[in-house]
C-alpha positions, 0 to 999 in steps of 0.5 A: 500500499502506498504511503502516503506524505500527508499535508492534510487540512488548508485553510483554502480554496484551491481546486483539488487535482484530479485523475488526468489533469496537468500539473501545476507548475512549480511556484518560485520560490519565496525571495524574502528571508523567511522565518520557521516560526512566523511562516513556515509553522502554521503551514505545518501545524494546520496541514501536517502536525495531526499525523505527524506530530504530538506522537502520530508518526503516520508512514513512520514519518515525524514532523515533531523536529527538524532531525525527525523530519530529515529522517523521513518516513517509509516512503524515504527522505521528504526534504532535501535542504537546500534543493526543494525543487528535489524535494519529495514534499514539494513534488507532492504539492504540484504531482499530477497523480492523484494518490500521491497529490497532497493533500489528498481530497483537501483543497490545495495549497496556494502558490504563496504558500509552496513558496514559503516552503521553498524558500524555507528549504532553499534556505537551509531548513532554519528550524526554531525549537518546537518541541511540545512536550503534552506528556509533561504536565505541569505544576500545579501545586502550591510551591513555597519557597524559604526566604532567608533573612528579615524585611520584604520578602520581594527584595530576599528574593530579588537581591541575587538579581539585583547583585548580578544586574550591578544595582545597587538596591539603595537607588531609589527614587524620592519622595516626590516620584514614589508618591506619584508612582504609588497614587497613580498606581493605586488610584490612578491620580497622582497626589494633590499638592498640599498631599504631597507636601504633608509625605514630604514632610514626613520624617518618621522611618516608615512613612512609605509603608505608611502611604502605601496603605494610606492610599490603597485604603482610598476605595473608591479612588481604588474602584476608579483606577482598577476598574478599568484593569478588570472590565479589560479582562472580562469584557465589561462594556463590549462594543457590539452592544445594540449591534444586532442583537447584541448584549453589553457584558454588563457586570459594572455594578457588581465590579464596582461593589467588590472592588470597592468593598476588596472582595477576596479574589477566590469569592471573586472569581467564583461568582464570576464562573458560577454566577448569579443574575448580575454576574452571568454575562461574563460567561454568556459570550456574544451570540452572533448571527448567521453561521457560528464558527465552532471555535466561537459558540457561547460555550467556546466563548466562556472556556477561552474566556474563564482559561485565559482570564484565570488561569493563563490559559490561552484556548483560542488556536486549540479550539481549533486544532491541537495547538501547534505552539503550545500543549492544549489540544482540541480536546483539552479545549473542547473538554472545558467547554462541555461544563457550559453547555446543555448538550452534548458537544461534539468535536470539531476540527477546523470547521470540520466535524469529527464525529467525536463527542467532548468528554467533560474534564478540568484543563489540570484534572489532577485536581479534579473533574465536574460530574458530566451529568449533572445540571449546569447550575451544579456543574459551574459551581464545580468547577469554579470550586476546581479553580479556586481550591488551594491546591490549584497553584496556577490560580494565584500565580497567575493573578500574582502575575498580572498585578505584579506587571501592571506595577513593575511593567513586565510580568514574571511570565511573558506573556501573561496569558502563556502561563505554561512558560517559564518564570524569569524567577520561579521563585519569587512567582511561587511566592507571591503565589503562596503569599496571595494565598495563605492572605486569604486572597486579599489583592490589597496585601499582595500590591502592598507587599510589592508597593513597600519593597525596594524592588518598586522604589527603585530608579526605573530599568531596561525595557520590555523587549529586552531580549534577555530580561534581567530585572533591574528596575520597574521599566516607565509606563505610560498613563492609561487613557483613563489614568491620563483622562483622569489627570487632566480632570483633576489638573482642570478641577472637574469631577469627572472619571474616565471609567464611566465614559464611553470610549473616545477617539482620544481613547481608543487611539491611547489604547482603552479596547474595544472589550469586543474580546477579552484583553488582558494586556494594553498596546503601550507602543506610540503611535502616529495617531496618537500625536494626532489626537493629543495635538489636533484631537477634538476630544482633548481640544474640548476638554482643555478650550470649552469644559476647563476654560472656566478653571483655568480663568480662575487660576489667572485671577487666583494668581494676578495674570502673573505668568511666573505665578500661573506656571508655577501653580500649574507645575506644581498641581501638573507634575508635583514640582514648581517649573525650572528657570529655564522652564520659565523662560522658555514657556515666557518667550512663546507666550508673548502678549497679554495674557488671557484665559485663552493664552493659558489655556496653550500653556495647559496643553503645553505640560499635559504633552510633556512625557513627564506628565504622561509617564510613570516612571 
């Protein structure tokens, strides 16, 4: 029997060759440099890995490594490195023989896809490390590393890391910068001049610890800031609301109340996974009209979102086929999805039904499972218990990783939704997870531990994109869209908070997501669109020159229309410091003519454009 070299499923609609047809002409190899991980892996993953990787070797062909692929199968070598035209793999893609042409009974690969494969082979078949060991289990148990010495455990654990990078733990930011960092991270707005002056004047040795406790105790401010973080994660307020009958994912009243009372995180999650009426919107997902892809049914959306948000697991790829970039399989995704369904669920691979019925199981089966025959509410309660049980250390580590990333600019595991990746400091992550669990899942206590550490107080360190990351201090971070607006509101004494407002072109340009999907991170890179909105956008222009003009005029009157006095007050309120003589001179040199509310508004605009205003250092 002829051994078929399979290319199983293609995402194209090109016709399959029939008997008697002429062979396709061989497409030329692509001219650009080909990356295995970016260009080739997706083709192999969609078309080959089901039968030739992850322990499966149809026809004795294993494609899970470069060495095994070069070895070939029962039909001999599949690839000749450097000679794509002589490689059996390429020949079969354009063969006229209906028994040899690949894929069999499936749409043919596009010329552009064959060109990529040819170029990859011609360029030496360079291979990134892609081995996925699904047999190796993730150790989900809680781990409590021993911390030697006295003091903040975060600093004790990072001591060796800082020593290797030649960073002194004593090189911390001054009181003004520390207070600004704490207020912005805890409440979203910087301290008022009076609050800042009081803190700087304090001479007690534990003033910074007391400041953190004081600011975190501000329930209103804490809620107004962190509600945006959680709304991103929970898709709270999707812009699909009202379109094609979509209902709004609205858990706002419950979310606001939960943050104000600092609800224990395990209880917080249980109320979302096994919901009452006011929290059921999160797991309901979006009901689409027309033909719904199998990977986007409401129950699959629920499985994806719950796994991503609370366990740091990406199931989107595995919802269509076994993931070729992570350990998760189609059966894993459907096993989780079945708990949310009122009927049996059939596995569908790349929109092709498999005829197999999903077997309900928890993503970490070693922790237990749920009763597939139980009513849906009971199954959801069982799932909530599995996720939040003490034995599931990944649960606490996942949120600890997110909080660390939020406060320091880079998480311990990156990306934050791939918790199976190696952390840059395993013991620190383990400690933070166990600390949260041991302290009744109090997120504010975890934040206080981090914010009072010398590590948090260090001068800004390296950039997030460093290829070989070594912790040297918190990263410089840009204010979120809501933080930026909230601080402009505070500067202009406008009693508003941005989280309560609909998205605008300004906030969207500054990174606020549409929340049609779970958003666990926001883009932090500057863009041309941001510059255009900040310089010429109508939203900011109206805010300063219309909504805030009355307060700007009031400040002018208070300072008796003195340019130096006005600038001194403006700088103190916006930046927490007085302007340098050079700054006053520079602004006065362009601030010509009679002082008016409009020209004063120009100065306000100039100050809120400064990186010092827009960044957390």
